[in-house]
Structure formats: C-alpha cells, structure tokens
C-alpha positions as CSV (number, residue, x, y, z in Angstrom):
1,M,16.1,12.5,25.7
2,T,15.3,12.3,21.7
3,R,11.7,13.1,21.0
4,V,10.3,11.1,18.2
5,V,6.9,11.4,16.4
6,I,5.6,8.7,13.9
7,I,2.4,9.6,12.0
8,G,0.3,6.4,11.5
9,A,-0.3,3.1,13.5
10,G,-0.5,0.7,10.6
11,F,2.3,-1.9,9.7
12,G,5.0,0.6,9.3
13,G,4.4,2.8,12.2
14,V,4.2,-0.4,14.6
15,A,7.3,-2.0,12.6
16,T,9.5,1.4,13.1
17,A,8.5,1.8,16.8
18,V,9.4,-1.7,17.6
19,E,12.9,-1.5,15.9
20,L,13.5,2.1,17.9
21,M,12.4,0.4,20.9
22,K,14.6,-2.6,20.8
23,A,17.6,0.1,20.4
24,G,16.7,1.7,23.6
25,L,14.4,4.5,22.6
26,R,11.7,5.4,24.5
27,D,10.5,8.8,23.9
28,I,8.2,7.8,21.2
29,V,4.8,8.9,20.3
30,I,2.2,7.7,17.6
31,L,-0.3,9.8,16.3
32,E,-3.1,7.9,14.8
33,K,-6.2,9.7,13.3
34,A,-8.4,6.8,13.4
35,D,-9.9,5.3,16.8
36,R,-7.6,2.3,17.0
37,I,-4.4,0.7,15.5
38,G,-4.6,-0.7,12.0
39,G,-4.0,1.2,9.0
40,V,-5.7,-0.3,6.0
41,W,-6.7,-3.6,7.6
42,R,-8.8,-1.5,10.1
43,D,-10.3,0.8,7.1
44,N,-11.1,-2.0,4.7
45,T,-13.9,-4.5,5.8
46,Y,-15.5,-5.0,2.2
47,P,-17.2,-8.6,1.7
48,G,-14.3,-11.0,1.0
49,C,-11.6,-8.6,2.1
50,A,-8.5,-10.6,2.3
51,C,-4.6,-10.7,2.3
52,D,-3.0,-11.2,-1.6
53,V,0.2,-12.1,0.2
54,P,0.9,-15.6,1.9
55,A,0.6,-15.4,5.7
56,P,3.8,-16.7,6.4
57,L,5.4,-13.7,4.4
58,Y,2.5,-11.2,5.4
59,S,3.7,-11.0,9.0
60,F,6.6,-9.3,11.0
61,S,9.7,-11.7,11.2
62,F,10.1,-10.9,14.6
63,A,6.3,-12.3,15.4
64,P,5.6,-15.4,13.4
65,N,2.1,-16.6,14.0
66,P,1.1,-19.9,14.5
67,D,-2.6,-19.3,14.4
68,W,-3.3,-18.1,10.8
69,S,-6.5,-19.8,9.9
70,R,-5.6,-20.3,6.2
71,R,-2.6,-19.5,3.8
72,Y,-4.2,-16.1,2.6
73,P,-6.2,-14.7,5.9
74,P,-9.1,-12.3,5.6
75,H,-8.9,-8.9,7.0
76,H,-10.2,-9.4,10.5
77,E,-7.4,-11.7,11.4
78,I,-4.7,-9.5,10.0
79,L,-5.8,-6.7,12.0
80,A,-6.0,-8.8,15.3
81,Y,-2.5,-10.0,14.5
82,L,-1.4,-6.2,14.0
83,Q,-3.4,-5.1,17.3
84,R,-1.9,-7.9,19.2
85,C,1.8,-7.3,18.2
86,A,1.5,-3.7,19.1
87,A,0.1,-4.8,22.5
88,E,2.8,-7.5,23.2
89,K,5.5,-5.3,21.7
90,G,4.9,-2.3,24.1
91,V,3.6,0.0,21.0
92,T,0.1,0.3,22.1
93,P,0.6,2.7,25.0
94,L,2.7,5.1,22.8
95,V,-0.4,5.6,20.4
96,R,-2.5,8.6,20.8
97,L,-5.9,7.9,19.1
98,G,-8.0,10.5,17.2
99,A,-4.9,12.4,16.6
100,E,-4.8,13.7,13.0
101,V,-2.0,16.0,11.9
102,A,-2.7,19.1,10.0
103,A,0.9,20.3,9.6
104,A,4.7,19.9,10.6
105,A,7.2,22.5,10.4
106,W,11.2,22.3,10.8
107,T,12.2,25.2,13.1
108,G,16.1,24.8,12.7
109,R,16.3,22.5,15.8
110,H,13.3,20.2,16.1
111,W,9.9,19.7,14.3
112,D,6.5,21.6,15.5
113,I,3.8,19.5,14.5
114,T,-0.1,20.7,14.7
115,L,-3.1,18.5,14.8
116,T,-6.3,19.2,13.6
117,T,-7.5,20.0,17.0
118,G,-4.7,22.8,17.4
119,T,-2.8,20.8,19.7
120,T,0.8,21.2,18.9
121,L,3.7,19.2,19.8
122,E,7.4,18.8,19.1
123,A,9.8,16.3,17.9
124,D,13.5,15.8,17.3
125,V,12.6,13.4,14.6
126,L,9.7,13.1,12.4
127,I,8.7,9.7,11.0
128,P,5.6,10.0,8.5
129,A,4.3,6.3,8.2
130,V,0.8,7.2,6.5
131,G,1.8,4.6,3.6
132,Q,0.7,4.7,0.1
133,L,-2.9,3.1,0.6
134,S,-4.5,5.5,3.1
135,R,-6.3,7.9,0.7
136,P,-9.0,6.3,-1.3
137,S,-9.3,7.4,-4.9
138,I,-12.8,8.3,-6.1
139,P,-13.2,9.2,-9.7
140,S,-14.7,12.3,-10.8
141,L,-17.9,11.3,-12.6
142,P,-20.3,13.7,-14.2
143,G,-23.5,13.5,-12.1
144,A,-22.2,11.6,-9.5
145,G,-23.6,13.9,-6.8
146,S,-27.3,13.4,-8.4
147,F,-27.2,9.8,-7.6
148,P,-29.9,8.8,-4.9
149,G,-28.7,5.4,-4.0
150,V,-25.6,4.2,-1.8
151,A,-22.6,5.2,-3.3
152,V,-19.2,4.1,-1.4
153,H,-15.6,3.4,-1.6
154,T,-14.5,0.0,-0.8
155,A,-12.1,1.5,2.0
156,H,-15.4,3.2,3.5
157,W,-17.6,0.0,3.7
158,T,-19.9,-0.4,6.4
159,P,-22.0,-3.4,7.6
160,G,-25.3,-1.8,7.0
161,I,-24.8,-1.3,3.5
162,P,-27.5,-3.2,1.4
163,I,-26.7,-5.9,-0.9
164,D,-29.2,-8.7,-0.8
165,G,-31.7,-8.3,-3.7
166,R,-30.1,-5.0,-5.0
167,R,-28.8,-4.1,-8.4
168,V,-25.0,-3.3,-7.7
169,A,-22.3,-1.6,-9.8
170,V,-18.8,-2.0,-9.0
171,V,-16.6,0.5,-10.7
172,G,-13.1,-0.7,-11.1
173,T,-11.2,-4.4,-11.5
174,G,-8.5,-4.0,-9.0
175,A,-7.4,-5.9,-6.0
176,S,-10.6,-5.0,-4.1
177,A,-13.0,-5.8,-6.9
178,I,-12.0,-9.0,-7.5
179,Q,-12.7,-10.0,-4.1
180,L,-15.8,-8.1,-3.6
181,V,-17.5,-9.1,-6.5
182,P,-17.4,-13.0,-6.1
183,A,-18.4,-12.7,-2.1
184,I,-21.6,-10.4,-2.9
185,A,-22.4,-12.7,-6.1
186,G,-25.6,-14.7,-5.6
187,R,-26.6,-12.0,-2.9
188,A,-27.2,-9.2,-5.1
189,A,-29.8,-9.3,-7.6
190,H,-27.5,-8.0,-10.2
191,I,-23.8,-6.8,-10.7
192,D,-22.6,-4.7,-13.4
193,V,-18.6,-4.7,-13.4
194,F,-17.2,-1.7,-15.2
195,Q,-13.6,-2.6,-16.2
196,R,-11.0,-0.1,-17.6
197,T,-8.3,-2.3,-18.3
198,A,-8.4,-6.2,-17.8
199,P,-6.2,-7.2,-14.7
200,W,-3.4,-9.9,-14.9
201,T,-4.8,-12.6,-12.8
202,L,-3.2,-16.3,-11.4
203,P,-4.8,-19.0,-9.5
204,K,-4.7,-18.5,-5.5
205,P,-2.9,-21.5,-4.0
206,D,-5.1,-20.8,-1.0
207,R,-5.9,-23.4,1.6
208,R,-7.0,-23.9,5.1
209,Y,-4.7,-24.5,8.0
210,G,-5.7,-27.4,10.2
211,R,-5.3,-28.1,13.9
212,L,-2.6,-30.4,13.6
213,R,-0.3,-27.6,11.4
214,T,-1.5,-25.1,14.1
215,A,-0.2,-27.3,17.0
216,A,2.9,-28.0,15.1
217,N,3.8,-24.5,14.5
218,R,3.3,-23.8,18.1
219,R,5.6,-26.7,19.4
220,M,8.2,-26.1,16.7
221,P,8.5,-22.3,15.8
222,A,11.5,-23.4,13.1
223,L,8.4,-24.7,10.9
224,M,7.2,-21.3,10.6
225,R,10.4,-20.1,9.6
226,L,10.9,-22.9,6.9
227,S,7.4,-22.0,5.6
228,R,8.4,-18.2,5.3
229,L,11.6,-19.1,3.4
230,A,9.7,-21.4,1.2
231,T,7.2,-18.6,0.5
232,W,9.9,-16.3,-0.3
233,G,11.2,-18.4,-2.8
234,L,7.8,-18.7,-4.8
235,T,7.8,-14.5,-4.9
236,L,11.3,-14.7,-6.5
237,I,9.9,-16.6,-9.2
238,Q,6.8,-14.0,-9.6
239,G,9.9,-11.3,-9.4
240,A,11.8,-12.6,-11.8
241,A,8.8,-13.0,-14.4
242,L,8.2,-9.1,-13.5
243,A,11.7,-8.2,-13.7
244,G,12.1,-9.4,-17.4
245,N,13.0,-13.1,-17.3
246,R,12.0,-14.2,-20.5
247,P,11.4,-17.9,-19.6
248,V,9.7,-17.2,-16.1
249,N,7.7,-14.4,-17.7
250,A,6.3,-16.8,-20.1
251,L,5.8,-19.7,-17.8
252,V,3.7,-17.1,-15.6
253,R,1.6,-15.9,-18.9
254,G,1.2,-19.3,-19.6
255,Y,-0.4,-20.1,-16.1
256,A,-2.7,-17.2,-16.6
257,W,-3.8,-18.2,-20.1
258,A,-4.5,-21.6,-18.8
259,Q,-6.7,-20.0,-16.0
260,R,-8.8,-17.7,-18.5
261,H,-9.3,-20.9,-20.8
262,W,-10.5,-23.1,-18.1
263,Q,-12.8,-20.8,-16.2
264,V,-14.0,-18.8,-18.9
265,R,-15.8,-20.8,-21.6
266,D,-17.2,-17.8,-23.4
267,P,-14.8,-16.6,-26.2
268,E,-16.1,-13.2,-26.1
269,L,-16.1,-12.8,-22.5
270,R,-12.5,-14.5,-22.3
271,A,-11.4,-11.8,-24.7
272,R,-12.7,-9.1,-22.3
273,V,-10.9,-10.2,-19.6
274,T,-7.4,-10.9,-21.4
275,P,-4.8,-8.1,-20.3
276,D,-3.8,-5.9,-23.2
277,E,-0.8,-4.7,-20.9
278,P,2.5,-6.6,-20.0
279,L,2.7,-8.5,-17.3
280,G,3.6,-6.5,-14.3
281,C,2.2,-3.0,-15.1
282,K,-0.4,-3.7,-12.5
283,R,-0.3,-5.9,-9.4
284,V,-0.8,-9.5,-10.7
285,L,-4.1,-10.7,-8.7
286,F,-4.1,-14.3,-7.0
287,T,-7.9,-15.4,-7.1
288,N,-9.8,-18.6,-7.8
289,A,-13.3,-16.9,-7.9
290,W,-13.1,-13.6,-9.9
291,L,-13.4,-15.1,-13.4
292,P,-16.2,-17.5,-12.4
293,A,-18.0,-14.7,-11.1
294,L,-17.8,-12.8,-14.0
295,A,-19.1,-15.9,-16.1
296,R,-22.3,-15.9,-13.8
297,P,-25.8,-15.0,-15.6
298,D,-26.3,-12.5,-12.9
299,V,-22.9,-10.7,-13.5
300,D,-22.2,-8.6,-16.4
301,L,-18.6,-7.2,-17.2
302,I,-18.9,-3.9,-19.0
303,T,-15.8,-2.3,-20.9
304,E,-17.6,0.6,-22.3
305,K,-16.0,4.0,-21.0
306,I,-18.3,5.5,-18.0
307,V,-19.8,8.8,-19.2
308,A,-22.1,9.9,-16.3
309,V,-23.8,8.9,-13.3
310,T,-27.4,9.4,-13.4
311,S,-30.3,9.5,-11.0
312,S,-31.0,5.7,-11.7
313,G,-27.4,4.5,-12.3
314,I,-24.4,4.6,-14.8
315,R,-24.4,5.5,-18.3
316,T,-21.8,4.6,-20.7
317,A,-20.4,5.8,-23.9
318,D,-22.4,3.3,-26.3
319,G,-25.7,5.4,-24.6
320,I,-26.8,2.5,-22.4
321,D,-28.1,3.4,-19.1
322,H,-27.1,0.7,-16.3
323,P,-29.6,0.8,-13.4
324,C,-28.1,0.1,-9.7
325,D,-29.3,0.8,-6.4
326,V,-25.8,0.5,-4.9
327,L,-22.6,2.0,-6.5
328,V,-19.3,0.6,-5.2
329,Y,-15.9,2.5,-6.1
330,G,-13.2,-0.2,-6.0
331,T,-10.8,2.4,-7.4
332,G,-7.9,1.9,-5.5
333,F,-5.8,4.7,-3.6
334,A,-4.1,8.0,-4.2
335,A,-0.9,6.3,-4.2
336,T,1.0,9.1,-5.8
337,E,-0.1,11.9,-3.4
338,F,2.2,11.1,-0.4
339,L,1.5,12.9,2.9
340,V,-1.6,14.7,1.4
341,P,-3.2,16.6,3.0
342,I,-0.6,17.4,5.8
343,E,1.3,20.5,5.1
344,V,4.9,19.8,5.7
345,T,7.5,22.9,5.7
346,G,11.1,22.0,6.0
347,R,14.6,24.0,6.3
348,D,14.4,27.6,4.7
349,G,10.5,27.5,4.4
350,V,10.6,24.9,1.5
351,R,7.3,23.2,1.3
352,L,7.4,19.3,0.8
353,V,4.4,20.1,-1.9
354,D,6.8,22.5,-4.0
355,E,9.8,20.0,-3.5
356,W,7.5,17.3,-4.7
357,R,6.0,19.4,-7.5
358,D,6.9,17.3,-10.4
359,G,6.5,13.8,-8.4
360,A,7.4,12.6,-5.1
361,H,11.1,11.4,-4.5
362,A,13.0,10.3,-1.6
363,Y,16.6,9.0,-1.1
364,L,15.9,5.2,-0.7
365,G,12.6,6.2,-0.1
366,L,13.6,7.5,3.2
367,A,14.9,11.0,3.2
368,V,14.1,14.3,1.5
369,P,16.2,17.3,1.0
370,H,15.7,20.3,2.8
371,F,13.7,18.3,5.4
372,P,16.2,17.5,8.1
373,N,15.3,14.8,10.8
374,M,12.3,13.4,8.7
375,F,12.3,9.9,7.7
376,L,9.5,8.2,5.5
377,V,8.0,4.7,5.8
378,Y,6.8,3.5,2.7
379,G,7.9,6.4,0.9
380,P,8.2,7.1,-3.0
381,N,9.4,4.1,-4.8
382,T,9.3,1.4,-2.2
383,N,6.1,-0.1,-3.2
384,T,6.6,-3.9,-4.4
385,G,4.7,-5.9,-6.8
386,N,5.7,-9.2,-6.1
387,T,6.3,-9.8,-2.4
388,S,5.3,-8.7,1.1
389,V,5.4,-4.7,1.9
390,I,6.0,-5.7,5.5
391,Y,9.7,-7.1,4.4
392,F,10.2,-3.4,3.2
393,H,9.1,-2.0,6.2
394,E,11.2,-3.5,8.6
395,A,14.1,-2.8,6.2
396,Q,13.2,1.0,6.4
397,A,12.8,0.8,10.4
398,R,16.2,-0.8,10.9
399,W,17.5,2.2,8.6
400,I,15.6,4.9,10.6
401,T,16.6,3.4,13.8
402,Q,20.2,4.0,12.8
403,A,19.4,7.5,11.9
404,V,17.7,8.2,14.9
405,R,20.5,7.0,17.0
406,R,22.8,9.5,15.2
407,V,20.3,12.3,16.0
408,A,20.3,11.0,19.8
409,A,24.2,11.7,19.5
410,G,23.6,15.2,18.4
411,D,23.3,14.9,15.0
412,I,21.1,16.5,12.4
413,L,20.5,14.1,9.3
414,E,19.4,16.0,6.0
415,V,20.4,14.0,2.8
416,R,22.7,15.8,0.3
417,P,20.6,17.1,-2.8
418,D,23.2,15.8,-5.1
419,V,23.1,12.3,-3.5
420,A,19.1,12.2,-3.7
421,A,19.3,13.6,-7.1
422,A,21.7,10.7,-8.3
423,Y,19.7,8.1,-6.7
424,D,16.4,9.5,-8.2
425,S,17.8,9.6,-11.7
426,E,18.9,6.0,-11.2
427,I,15.5,4.8,-10.1
428,Q,13.5,6.5,-12.9
429,S,16.2,5.4,-15.5
430,R,15.5,1.7,-14.3
431,L,11.9,2.3,-14.5
432,S,12.1,3.7,-17.9
433,T,13.9,0.9,-19.3
434,S,11.5,-2.0,-17.8
435,V,8.0,-3.0,-18.2
436,W,7.0,0.5,-17.0
437,T,7.4,2.0,-20.4
438,S,4.5,0.1,-21.7
439,C,2.3,0.9,-18.6
440,Q,-0.7,3.0,-18.7
441,S,-0.5,6.8,-17.5
442,W,-1.8,6.1,-13.7
443,Y,1.0,4.8,-12.7
444,R,2.9,8.0,-13.6
445,T,2.4,11.7,-12.7
446,A,1.8,14.4,-15.1
447,T,5.6,14.6,-15.8
448,G,5.9,11.2,-16.6
449,R,7.5,9.8,-13.4
450,V,6.7,6.5,-11.7
451,V,6.7,7.4,-8.2
452,T,5.3,4.5,-6.3
453,N,7.1,1.3,-7.2
454,W,10.7,-0.1,-6.5
455,P,12.2,-1.5,-9.8
456,G,14.5,-3.9,-8.4
457,K,14.2,-7.1,-6.1
458,A,13.3,-6.9,-2.7
459,K,16.6,-8.2,-1.3
460,E,18.6,-5.4,-3.2
461,Y,16.4,-2.7,-1.3
462,R,17.3,-4.4,2.0
463,R,21.0,-4.4,1.1
464,R,20.8,-0.7,0.3
465,T,19.4,0.4,3.3
466,S,21.4,-2.2,5.7
467,T,23.8,0.6,6.6
468,L,23.4,4.3,7.2
469,N,26.3,6.0,5.2
470,R,26.8,9.6,6.9
471,T,28.6,11.0,4.0
472,D,25.1,10.8,2.1
473,F,24.1,13.8,4.5
474,L,25.0,17.5,4.9
475,P,27.3,18.4,7.9
476,S,25.0,19.2,10.9
477,S,26.7,22.5,11.3
478,F,25.7,23.6,7.8
479,I,22.1,22.7,8.7
480,A,22.0,24.3,12.1
481,A,24.0,27.7,10.6
482,A,21.2,27.8,7.6
483,T,18.2,28.0,10.0
484,P,19.0,29.0,13.3
485,E,16.2,28.8,15.9
C-alpha cells in the first residue's frame, strides 16, 4: 500500500486528501503542527477578519455551502466550513495534531520524515501543503525589542489584546490592516496607520444572505452552482484588467478613482491613499470601510518612513514620535520562503534550500528536480490575484492524485531538469513582460525573480494540470540506480 504524508491541514491539505481518497487511496497521514485543522483561518482571528473572495467561489466545488451568512463571510464561518468538510469527507481521522515537521529526506526509495519531537515516519509520497501564508513576516525595526507595550502580528492575534481606550499603531496597509482598522476605529482612543505604499481598493459588493436564500439553496443546489458561475465571471473581468486588457483596466481604475473621490473628501488625504503603482502589483482589496476609517478624526495615516521603535511608540524619518500602547504588524507573510524552516533533502543529498538559492521554482508549481515523489500544494508561482486559491488547490489535488496513482503502480516520479527549467523560463519571461515589471521589490527575490504569482488565467492553470505527462519525468530506473537504498 502506498504511504502518503501530507504536511498541513488547511484548505490545500484537505482538498488533496479528499481527492486521494476518491481515487481509492487510504494510507494517508496529515501532519498538522497546530492543535486543530484550519490553516490561515485558524491562525487569523483579528477583529474584522473575513474573506476577500465571495463565498460561492471561496469553497470547495465538491462541497457547496448553503449556510453562508453573507457574500464575504467572516473567518469563523470559513474555519467552521473547512472543519465540517474535513469531518464529512473522512479527512479528520487522518490528521495528527501537534505534529510539526522538522526534516524530510529521500532515502532512494521513500521519504524519511522527522518531527520536532524526534518521532520519525516513512512515506512513499511527500506532499507539503503548508502554503504561502503560514509564516508571518515581521519587519526588523531598530528598537523593537525595547517597546514595553503589546506588540503583535495580525496572524498571532488573541482575544485578550487591549484595544478599548488605547493608542494603537498599525504597521502596513495590506489585506489584514484594511479589515482591522475599521473594526477597531471608535474603540481605540487613537489609531496611527503607517503606510509604505497605498493599496488599490474597490467597493466591496457584500451583503447578508437572508433565510429565503438559504432555504432556496438547500432545496435547489443548482442555485449555488449558478451563483458560483456568476462569481467566476466577475473574477474574469478583474483578471482581464490585471492581464493588461486596456479598456477593462481603465474601467477598474476608474471605479477605484470614483471610490476614493466619494469616500475621501480631503484632497491631501486622497492624494496619500492614491496608489502610485500599476493596478495588479499588489492584490486589489475590496472594502467599503477602509477609506472612511482613514478619514476619521481619531485615525491618522502616516506615510513617513519608520526609523525606530522607541519605548513609547514609533519614530518616523521626519523626527516625529508617535506614541502608542499597542503595536500591530499588519505586514503579511513570508510568502517567498516556501517550506521554511523544514529541512528537505532530495536525491543525491541535494538540499531544497540550495536548489532554491536563487528563488523557489517548481514545474507547474508542483514538482522540483532532485526531489522524487514530492509534490507541492500552493507551491511557487501558483498564487492568484483575482480569483479563489481553492480553485488552484483543487487543480493541484487532481494532478497530484494522478501522480500518486503512478507511484502506487511502482513508478518513481522526478521531474526532468530540462522540463522544469523550460517551464520556469516561460513563467519568468511572462512575468517580466507584464505588470510585474513595474512592481516593487517585495514581490521579487534578491535575484529579481517573482516566485509567488501565476502570470496567466486560472483556467489556463487548470488546463495545464489536467493531465500528468509521464515524459516530463525521469525514468524510474534512473532514479533508483542513482540513489540505491
């Protein structure tokens, strides 16, 4: 029986396990370092945390949910949905909680996996599904260790953090910050928001789902499929804008311009919230509350560079000290550092950290040369800026299932270096001739590579991963002879 180990019990890990079980594979273990299933929706509990993709699309195609409370559901509903899907599909019993992976090494025939507790286990197939949003990114600011108040990243939020009547500093203006700030404005005595670059925002077409809609969805599941299809169509419009369709791009930019002029009356503040990067460099954020929150008298948007954290707050380059009691980092995740800190060693002792020295890469975002029978979920260049990542997860799960079935038949799969190199060259070339050429450095590695995002449409990715091509991989006999056990 083929032994499969999946690392991570978020949406990607669960989707893969479900697909493998549908194919009749049963010897599956999911290693989850936390105390429950959930991924980012378990870890992110800050005030205002919600999905920025409509619920009809931010759900598994095999598990439509008639019970969403609104179009953009809050984090606790998404977490409950994922956990319910895992239970109903038989995934929950496969999960080992509190099992953090320290290392994985290819022996020549299988993977030896070592947990941080020292426990070891073997697998014929290794599937890292830790994603791109599992490790918070906290900037290294001078003096940060001297701050006596509460300092927390949004991904480490706890219910006991004091907000009411306190001065709060929020560093960052990304997806978490634009949800957090409106949620705590009016509770905090004052909020200082520190912005490096202004994000592109659009009005959020959110609304509550009433009892009639819920009842209709339960009685006629086809309505949910229709809603999913309609939502998919809207993402195609945004995708066209990001892909360089000039009329659509102009339409979306005009919509964003109208929102800024309607919600921000102060010309000086409006100038500071106007993006100076092309549409698509950073994820477009849907919000109705962010700009009005910044216009409040008890909220200040600060664009001066942070030079230090002091014992009383934050000092900016203009020499001004901004006092605060609570320091919140809404600074995103180390999305370019895939699989860190797991030490992964492949064939001939090649370390993954060395293979990826110039930036992470993987054929179809799934397979890496020198790492047989290892298949990534949400790997390099599979992030999406305009649709649901769950769509990508399901495409990857179906491709991985094809691979595992081949392994079950006695095959060993290691992608050919020339195939992987040609694919990577194509992806980097496409990224270099798109909107990414104008984007700031945090989307690139030190060598200038973009390693996170997919350059095309989601349907292209699904098409390219629909069928596993055995000729893209080395002969099993070569791999077995190269590293005999």
